[in-house]
C-alpha positions as CSV (number, residue, x, y, z in Angstrom):
1,M,2.7,-4.0,2.4
2,I,1.4,-3.3,-1.1
3,M,0.1,0.0,-2.5
4,L,-3.5,-0.4,-3.6
5,S,-4.3,2.8,-5.5
6,I,-4.2,6.5,-5.2
7,N,-7.3,7.9,-3.5
8,F,-8.8,4.5,-3.0
9,E,-11.2,5.3,-0.2
10,K,-14.5,5.3,-2.1
11,I,-13.8,2.0,-3.9
12,L,-12.5,0.4,-0.7
13,K,-15.9,0.6,0.9
14,K,-17.7,-0.9,-2.1
15,I,-15.5,-4.0,-2.8
16,K,-14.0,-6.7,-0.7
17,F,-10.4,-7.7,-1.2
18,T,-11.3,-11.4,-1.8
19,H,-13.2,-10.4,-4.9
20,L,-10.4,-8.7,-6.7
21,S,-9.6,-9.7,-10.3
22,K,-6.8,-12.3,-10.6
23,K,-6.0,-11.8,-14.3
24,K,-2.4,-11.2,-15.3
25,K,-1.8,-7.8,-16.7
26,V,0.8,-7.5,-19.4
27,K,2.6,-4.2,-20.0
28,G,5.2,-4.6,-22.7
29,N,7.0,-7.8,-21.9
30,T,6.5,-7.8,-18.1
31,I,4.0,-9.5,-16.0
32,D,3.7,-8.3,-12.4
33,I,2.6,-11.3,-10.3
34,K,3.1,-9.3,-7.1
35,C,0.2,-7.0,-7.9
36,P,-3.0,-7.7,-5.8
37,F,-5.3,-6.8,-8.8
38,F,-3.6,-8.8,-11.5
39,G,-1.2,-11.1,-9.7
40,F,-1.5,-13.9,-7.2
41,V,-1.2,-12.1,-3.9
42,S,-4.0,-12.2,-1.4
43,L,-4.5,-9.2,1.0
44,R,-5.1,-9.6,4.7
45,G,-4.4,-7.7,7.9
46,R,-4.1,-4.0,8.4
47,I,-5.1,-1.3,5.9
48,L,-3.2,2.0,6.3
49,K,-3.4,5.4,4.8
50,G,-0.4,7.6,4.3
51,K,1.7,9.8,2.0
52,I,4.4,8.8,-0.3
53,Y,7.7,9.8,1.3
54,S,10.1,8.4,-1.3
55,N,9.8,6.7,-4.7
56,K,13.5,6.3,-5.6
57,M,13.6,2.5,-5.5
58,N,12.6,0.2,-8.4
59,S,9.0,-0.9,-7.9
60,S,9.0,0.1,-4.2
61,I,8.0,3.2,-2.3
62,I,8.3,4.5,1.2
63,V,5.0,5.5,2.8
64,R,4.8,7.8,5.8
65,V,1.9,6.9,8.1
66,D,1.0,9.4,10.8
67,Y,-0.8,8.3,14.0
68,I,-1.7,9.7,17.4
69,S,-0.4,8.1,20.6
70,Y,-1.8,8.7,24.1
71,L,0.7,9.4,27.0
72,K,-0.9,8.2,30.2
73,K,1.4,10.0,32.5
74,Q,1.0,13.4,31.0
75,K,-2.6,12.8,30.0
76,R,-1.9,14.1,26.5
77,Y,-1.8,12.9,22.9
78,I,1.4,13.0,20.9
79,K,1.8,12.8,17.1
80,K,4.0,10.0,15.8
81,H,4.9,8.6,12.4
82,T,6.4,5.5,10.9
83,N,7.9,4.8,7.4
84,I,6.7,1.7,5.8
85,P,8.2,0.2,2.6
86,A,5.5,-0.9,0.1
87,H,5.6,-2.6,-3.3
88,I,4.1,-0.6,-6.1
89,S,3.3,-2.1,-9.5
90,N,4.6,-0.5,-12.7
91,F,1.0,0.2,-13.7
92,F,0.6,2.9,-11.1
93,R,2.2,6.4,-11.5
94,A,2.9,7.7,-8.1
95,R,4.8,10.8,-7.0
96,V,6.1,12.1,-3.7
97,G,3.3,13.6,-1.6
98,D,0.4,11.5,-3.1
99,Q,-2.1,10.0,-0.7
100,V,-2.2,6.2,-0.9
101,V,-3.8,3.3,0.9
102,I,-1.7,0.3,1.5
103,A,-2.7,-3.2,2.7
104,E,-0.8,-6.0,4.4
105,C,0.0,-9.2,2.6
106,R,2.3,-12.2,3.0
107,F,6.0,-11.9,2.3
108,L,6.6,-11.1,-1.4
109,I,10.2,-12.4,-1.5
110,V,8.9,-16.0,-1.4
111,I,7.3,-15.7,-4.9
């Protein structure tokens, strides 16, 4: 998963992921080729919203995604969550508790 942006909902409705800019962004001496905006990663699959749970890793975050599941036997709903690791580019400044939108992509380890 890749973090797209903080509070990205309004922009998400206006653009399609296939039309994102593919320019390389240079910050200092580093080029992030794993960024979907400035790198060579195409996005596909699920798009999830969640909160940043941890940002202690280098260029990675843990996003907590809450969802509701239905129990057929009890005829009730139950709240569940999952923690998803996501790549974050160095261009974004994210803190614990920020709302983010993440999107699925191919494996980044292959690059």
